C-alpha positions as CSV (number, residue, x, y, z in Angstrom):
1,M,0.2,-0.2,-0.1
2,P,1.1,3.8,-0.7
3,L,3.2,5.4,2.1
4,V,0.5,8.7,1.5
5,G,-2.9,6.1,1.8
6,V,-1.4,5.0,5.1
7,L,-1.6,8.1,6.5
8,I,-4.4,9.5,6.1
9,P,-6.4,9.3,9.3
10,H,-9.7,7.5,9.8
11,V,-11.5,8.7,13.2
12,L,-11.7,12.2,14.9
13,R,-14.7,12.5,13.9
14,G,-14.1,12.4,9.7
15,E,-11.0,13.9,7.7
16,R,-13.3,17.4,6.8
17,F,-13.3,17.9,10.4
18,L,-9.2,16.9,11.2
19,R,-7.8,18.7,7.9
20,R,-10.0,21.9,9.7
21,Y,-8.6,21.5,13.5
22,N,-5.0,20.8,11.9
23,R,-5.0,23.9,10.1
24,A,-5.5,26.4,13.5
25,M,-2.7,24.2,14.6
26,T,0.1,24.2,12.5
27,T,3.9,23.0,13.9
28,L,6.8,24.5,12.5
29,V,10.0,22.3,12.8
30,C,12.9,23.8,12.9
31,G,15.9,21.9,12.3
32,S,18.3,20.2,9.8
33,L,17.3,18.1,6.6
34,A,19.9,15.5,5.8
35,Y,20.9,12.1,3.4
36,D,22.2,9.2,5.4
37,T,24.5,7.2,3.2
38,I,25.2,3.8,5.2
39,M,27.6,0.6,4.9
40,V,28.2,-2.3,6.3
41,F,31.7,-3.4,7.0
42,P,30.8,-7.2,7.4
43,D,34.2,-7.7,9.2
44,Q,36.0,-5.5,12.4
45,F,37.3,-2.0,12.3
46,K,40.0,-3.5,14.8
47,K,41.3,-6.0,12.1
48,L,42.2,-3.1,10.2
49,I,43.9,-0.9,12.4
50,L,47.8,-1.5,13.6
51,P,48.4,0.1,17.0
52,D,51.8,0.7,15.8
53,Q,50.6,2.5,13.1
54,I,48.3,4.9,13.4
55,H,50.2,7.6,13.2
56,I,50.2,6.9,9.1
57,L,47.2,5.4,9.0
58,N,46.0,4.7,5.8
59,V,42.9,2.3,5.6
60,S,41.0,0.9,3.2
61,Y,37.5,-1.6,2.7
62,M,35.0,-2.8,0.9
63,V,31.5,-1.9,2.0
64,P,29.2,-4.2,-0.1
65,D,26.0,-3.2,1.5
66,M,25.1,0.8,1.3
67,R,21.6,2.3,1.6
68,R,21.0,5.6,1.5
69,E,18.1,7.1,3.9
70,Y,16.1,10.2,4.6
71,G,16.5,11.8,7.9
72,G,18.3,14.7,9.4
73,T,16.3,15.8,12.6
74,A,13.8,18.3,11.4
75,G,12.4,16.1,8.8
76,N,12.6,12.9,11.0
77,I,10.0,14.7,13.5
78,A,7.8,15.9,10.3
79,Y,7.7,12.2,8.9
80,N,5.9,11.1,12.2
81,L,4.0,14.6,13.0
82,K,2.5,13.6,9.6
83,L,2.0,9.9,11.0
84,L,-0.3,11.3,13.8
85,G,-1.9,13.4,11.3
86,E,-0.4,16.7,11.9
87,E,0.3,19.7,9.9
88,C,3.3,21.2,10.0
89,H,5.6,23.5,7.8
90,L,9.4,22.5,7.7
91,M,12.3,24.8,8.0
92,A,15.3,24.0,7.3
93,T,18.7,25.3,4.1
94,V,19.0,22.7,1.2
95,G,20.9,21.7,-1.3
96,H,21.4,21.6,-5.5
97,D,20.9,17.8,-4.9
98,F,17.4,18.3,-2.3
99,G,15.4,17.1,-5.6
100,P,14.4,13.2,-4.9
101,Y,13.8,14.5,-0.9
102,E,11.5,17.1,-2.1
103,E,9.2,14.8,-3.8
104,R,9.1,12.6,-1.1
105,L,8.0,15.4,1.1
106,D,5.5,16.5,-1.3
107,G,3.9,12.9,-2.0
108,L,3.6,13.2,2.1
109,S,1.8,16.4,1.8
110,I,4.4,17.6,4.6
111,S,4.8,21.4,3.5
112,S,8.5,22.4,2.5
113,R,7.2,26.2,1.7
114,H,10.5,27.5,4.3
115,V,12.6,24.9,2.6
116,L,15.3,27.1,1.5
117,T,17.7,25.7,-1.5
118,L,20.7,26.6,-2.5
119,E,22.7,26.0,-6.0
120,D,26.0,26.2,-4.5
121,Q,25.4,24.0,-1.8
122,F,24.6,19.8,-1.1
123,T,22.0,19.2,1.2
124,A,23.7,18.4,4.7
125,Q,25.1,14.7,4.2
126,A,25.8,12.0,7.0
127,F,27.9,9.1,5.6
128,I,27.9,5.9,8.3
129,T,30.5,2.6,8.6
130,T,28.7,-0.1,10.3
131,D,31.0,-2.9,11.1
132,I,29.9,-6.5,12.6
133,D,30.3,-4.8,16.3
134,D,28.1,-2.0,15.1
135,N,31.2,0.2,15.7
136,Q,30.8,3.4,13.6
137,I,32.6,5.4,11.5
138,I,30.9,8.2,10.7
139,A,32.2,11.6,9.0
140,F,29.6,14.3,7.9
141,H,28.4,16.9,5.8
142,P,26.6,20.1,7.2
143,G,26.5,21.6,3.8
144,A,23.3,23.7,2.7
145,M,22.8,23.6,6.9
146,S,25.3,26.2,8.1
147,F,23.3,28.6,6.7
148,S,20.1,27.6,8.7
149,H,19.5,31.9,9.4
150,R,18.4,32.7,6.1
151,N,15.6,30.9,7.0
152,L,12.8,33.6,9.8
153,V,9.9,32.6,11.6
154,A,8.5,35.7,10.8
155,D,8.0,34.3,7.3
156,A,5.7,31.5,8.4
157,E,2.4,32.2,9.3
158,D,-0.3,30.9,11.7
159,V,2.2,28.8,13.8
160,T,1.0,28.1,16.6
161,L,3.9,26.0,18.4
162,G,7.7,25.0,17.4
163,I,10.9,23.0,17.7
164,V,14.1,23.8,17.2
165,S,16.5,21.1,16.8
166,P,19.8,20.6,15.6
167,D,20.9,22.4,12.8
168,G,23.2,25.6,11.9
169,R,24.5,26.8,15.1
170,Q,23.6,31.1,14.3
171,G,19.8,29.3,13.4
172,M,19.1,27.9,15.9
173,I,20.4,31.2,18.1
174,E,17.9,33.0,16.0
175,H,15.2,30.4,15.5
176,A,15.2,30.0,19.2
177,R,14.8,33.8,20.0
178,D,12.1,34.5,17.4
179,L,9.8,32.3,18.5
180,A,10.0,33.5,22.3
181,A,9.6,37.0,20.5
182,A,6.7,35.9,18.7
183,G,4.8,34.5,21.3
184,I,4.9,31.4,20.5
185,R,5.2,27.9,22.4
186,H,8.0,25.7,21.4
187,V,10.7,23.0,22.2
188,F,14.3,24.0,22.6
189,D,15.7,20.5,21.4
190,P,19.6,20.9,21.2
191,G,20.8,17.5,20.9
192,Q,24.0,17.2,18.5
193,G,24.1,21.1,18.6
194,L,25.1,21.6,21.8
195,P,28.6,21.4,22.0
196,M,28.0,24.7,19.8
197,F,26.9,26.4,22.2
198,S,28.3,27.9,26.1
199,G,26.3,27.7,29.2
200,P,25.1,31.1,29.7
201,E,23.9,31.2,25.8
202,L,22.6,27.8,26.3
203,L,20.6,29.6,29.3
204,G,19.4,32.2,26.6
205,L,18.1,29.8,24.3
206,M,16.1,27.8,27.3
207,A,14.5,31.1,28.3
208,G,11.8,31.5,26.0
209,A,11.3,27.6,25.7
210,A,8.6,26.3,27.5
211,A,10.4,22.9,27.4
212,L,13.9,21.3,26.8
213,T,14.2,17.7,26.2
214,V,17.7,16.0,26.1
215,N,18.9,12.5,26.0
216,D,20.7,11.8,29.7
217,Y,23.6,12.0,28.0
218,E,23.2,15.4,27.4
219,A,21.0,16.2,30.4
220,R,24.7,15.8,31.8
221,V,25.9,18.1,29.3
222,V,24.1,20.4,30.0
223,E,24.2,20.9,33.4
224,Q,28.0,21.0,33.1
225,K,28.1,23.7,31.4
226,T,25.1,25.9,32.6
227,G,26.4,25.0,35.9
228,K,22.5,23.7,37.2
229,G,20.8,21.0,38.0
230,I,17.7,20.3,35.6
231,A,15.3,20.3,38.2
232,E,16.7,24.1,38.5
233,L,16.2,23.8,34.7
234,A,12.9,22.1,35.1
235,A,12.2,25.3,37.7
236,M,12.7,28.4,34.2
237,M,10.0,26.5,32.1
238,E,6.9,24.5,31.9
239,A,9.4,21.1,31.9
240,V,12.0,19.4,31.1
241,V,12.3,15.9,29.5
242,V,15.2,13.6,29.9
243,T,14.7,10.4,27.3
244,R,16.5,7.4,29.1
245,G,16.0,5.0,25.8
246,A,14.8,1.0,27.1
247,E,14.4,2.6,30.7
248,G,12.0,5.6,29.2
249,S,12.0,8.9,29.9
250,T,11.8,11.3,32.6
251,V,9.8,14.9,32.7
252,L,10.1,17.3,35.4
253,T,7.9,19.9,35.3
254,G,5.8,21.9,38.3
255,G,8.5,20.9,41.0
256,R,7.2,17.2,40.2
257,R,9.0,13.8,38.7
258,I,7.4,12.3,36.5
259,D,8.7,8.7,35.3
260,V,7.4,7.5,31.7
261,P,8.1,3.7,31.1
262,A,9.1,2.8,27.3
263,V,6.9,1.1,25.6
264,K,7.5,-2.7,24.5
265,A,9.0,-3.1,21.2
266,E,7.9,-5.7,18.5
267,S,12.0,-5.7,18.1
268,A,15.1,-3.6,18.5
269,V,16.2,-2.8,15.1
270,D,17.9,0.3,14.5
271,P,17.4,3.1,17.3
272,T,17.9,5.9,14.5
273,G,15.5,8.4,15.0
274,C,13.4,7.2,18.1
275,G,14.6,10.5,19.4
276,D,12.8,11.9,17.0
277,A,10.1,10.3,16.6
278,Y,9.9,11.0,20.7
279,R,9.8,14.5,20.1
280,A,6.6,14.0,17.4
281,G,4.9,12.6,20.0
282,L,5.5,15.6,22.3
283,L,4.9,17.8,20.6
284,H,1.4,16.7,19.2
285,G,0.3,15.8,23.3
286,M,1.4,20.2,23.8
287,G,-0.6,21.3,20.5
288,R,-3.7,19.7,22.4
289,G,-3.4,20.6,25.8
290,W,-2.8,17.7,26.9
291,S,-0.3,16.8,30.6
292,W,3.2,16.2,30.3
293,E,2.6,13.1,31.5
294,K,0.3,12.0,28.6
295,A,2.4,13.5,25.8
296,A,5.6,12.2,27.4
297,R,2.6,8.7,27.3
298,L,2.6,9.1,24.0
299,A,6.3,9.9,22.7
300,S,7.2,6.7,25.2
301,L,5.4,5.0,22.0
302,M,6.3,6.9,18.9
303,G,10.0,5.9,20.0
304,S,8.8,2.5,19.8
305,L,7.2,1.8,16.6
306,K,10.4,3.8,15.4
307,I,12.9,1.7,16.9
308,A,11.5,-1.9,15.3
309,H,12.7,-0.4,11.9
310,R,15.5,0.2,9.7
311,G,16.0,4.8,8.9
312,G,14.4,7.6,10.5
313,Q,11.4,7.6,8.5
314,N,10.5,3.8,7.1
315,H,8.5,2.6,9.7
316,R,4.4,2.9,8.9
317,P,1.9,3.0,11.2
318,A,-1.5,4.1,10.3
319,R,-3.1,6.2,12.9
320,E,-5.3,3.6,14.6
321,E,-3.0,1.3,15.0
322,I,-1.2,4.2,17.0
323,A,-4.6,4.8,18.9
324,Q,-5.1,0.9,18.9
325,R,-1.1,0.0,20.7
326,F,-1.9,3.2,23.1
327,R,-4.8,1.9,24.3
328,E,-2.8,-1.1,25.0
329,A,0.1,0.5,26.5
330,F,-1.8,2.7,29.0
331,A,-4.9,2.1,29.4
332,E,-5.9,6.0,27.8
333,A,-7.6,7.0,24.5
334,L,-5.1,9.0,22.1
């Protein structure tokens, strides 16, 4: 069945109501769009490297298994929002090679109105080689992503919710600042972009956000850089959400700690994009005025649906299936 057909929701009082409802709840997803080229080395990297020859390292190896995936934080988040029946606008910068990705977004009816193409740049790309022990060698080319600040939040109309996810440094700064200035409730999701910012800069980026989302390792980095504990940071905003992989996630809000269990996945195939799927579930709940606990529960489910598939955008549950899995996991209606 074509993916577009799978994504058409059949609940919430019919399609006409859902389209009208979603137009009033549009999310601006700021972040990267990228190609992920994934190669598998069918042996161990350690066999290729002589410890006493590292100073003149020159390694060549065959990778018979290779695939190309659509990715990037913004692309993955938008994809999962679409699975949930949400409308969103992508805000990203891409290069002259973006054509196949653009066709995919059009086929999914995901708006690329605020995706800026720079003809003298490549779209951001990750080249990932994995060996049989799951060790990885990764090369990342930011390309057009470095110019994300050329996109302006002010150009996005009818936006009621937003997220600032890993992107070009200046773009993250300006998008977070402008969402706050416009009074748009949003999530700050620094992720892999954390090393680019000092402690004071991170505090500034969080100042206007409704929530901070990080994994457990990133939480420690934020604490070290800012000199403030996660609980202290949570007192400065609506919530801090910390994901812990198979151990679930924790929401600190209103002086309380809420632990949300991970939803058992059908299989653990590939964690790539699980954090982005989680954030989409969180945004869905925020847009509907849910409690942080319920939003985090849906987020946990979205991560479990993703991990059973390779790549960040290859899981295809219909919305009815998501709703059913949510009832089964938490005895609660979606």
